[in-house]
C-alpha positions, 0 to 999 in steps of 0.5 A: 241593213246587212241582214235585210240585204242578205235575206233579199239575196236569199229569196232572190236565189229561191225565186231563180229556181221556183219562178214558174211555181211562184207564177202558177201559184199567183193564178191558181194557187192558195195559201191558208191557215186554219186554227180549230179545236179537234174536240170540245175544250181541247187546245186550239190546233193550227194547220196550213194548206198550200194548194194548186188546182188546174184542169191542165196536168202539165202545170200542177206536175211542174209545180209539184216537181219544183216543190219536191226538188226544193224541199226534198219531199215526195208529193204526188199530183191527184185528181178529182171531178168538179161539179161540172165533171171536169177532171181537175188536177191538184197538189195539196200540201200541209207543211208550215215551211212550204206555206210560209215560202209561198205566202211570202211571195204571193200574199194577197195577189195584189202585186207581183213580188219585188224578186220578179224584177231583180231575177235573171231574164230566164226566171222572169220568163219562167214566172210569166209562163207560170202566170199565163198558164193559169190566168192567161189565154190564147185565142184564135178566131178566123186565123187571128190569134191573141194572147191575153191575161186577166185579174181582178186586181188592177195593181197586179195587172199594172205590175205585170205590164211593167215586167212584160215591158222589161222583157221587151213585150208590147202590151198596150192599154189595160182594158176593163170588163165585167165578168158574169159574176159582176166582178170587174176584171182588168185585162191586157192583150200583149202583142203576140209577136213581141210575146214570142220574140221576147222568149215568153212561153206557155208550158201547158200544151193546149196553149203552147200548140196555139202559139205554134199554129200561130207561128205556122200562120205568119210568113217567117218563123218566130222561134216559138218555144214550147215546153218541149224546147225548154230544159224544164227539169228542176233547177237547184240553188246556186 
């Protein structure tokens, strides 16, 4: 039991410095292990791949920076054009230790890690930022702004509601919607004012700017914070 408690404490400390990256990997990241033969009759070879892809460079750059800081690496962000000619940024890593780290937290993406509910408020907020930067959105129509989040897994959305509620965000009910791929999506639409006042933010510029425009549309300042206002330099283990 003592060893288990010690391991939990260690993973909480890692979550404290990697909250944003874990949230972003939950959305647009993947961890995969491949086993293959390089040649006929040769021994089986196992390799790993930890990858995050996003059309917004800010998200991938921050994840890459946090990984480099924690693991003392020097990975770079690369880019390519997808079949729709959209520029995609990615950080692809073949390192078993980094694979094990993210696999521990994101697994099958069915639940939010327990660590997210135990860490400091600021790390909870960073995790939400990574999650919403990838699978969340901000819309505006006729001067009406809305924050939303969607996932294919109801259990994950239920956990997200629970975490947002801990931060004081008013979430409301979970909606369902069938996507163009005939997949049932579970959607929440948190109250945008309570989202901002709880300290939640977007790191991606195009989304952060919409929150700032919302603040400009209301009668009193809500203290919208974007990446410009955060000390987003890599954190270190205490």
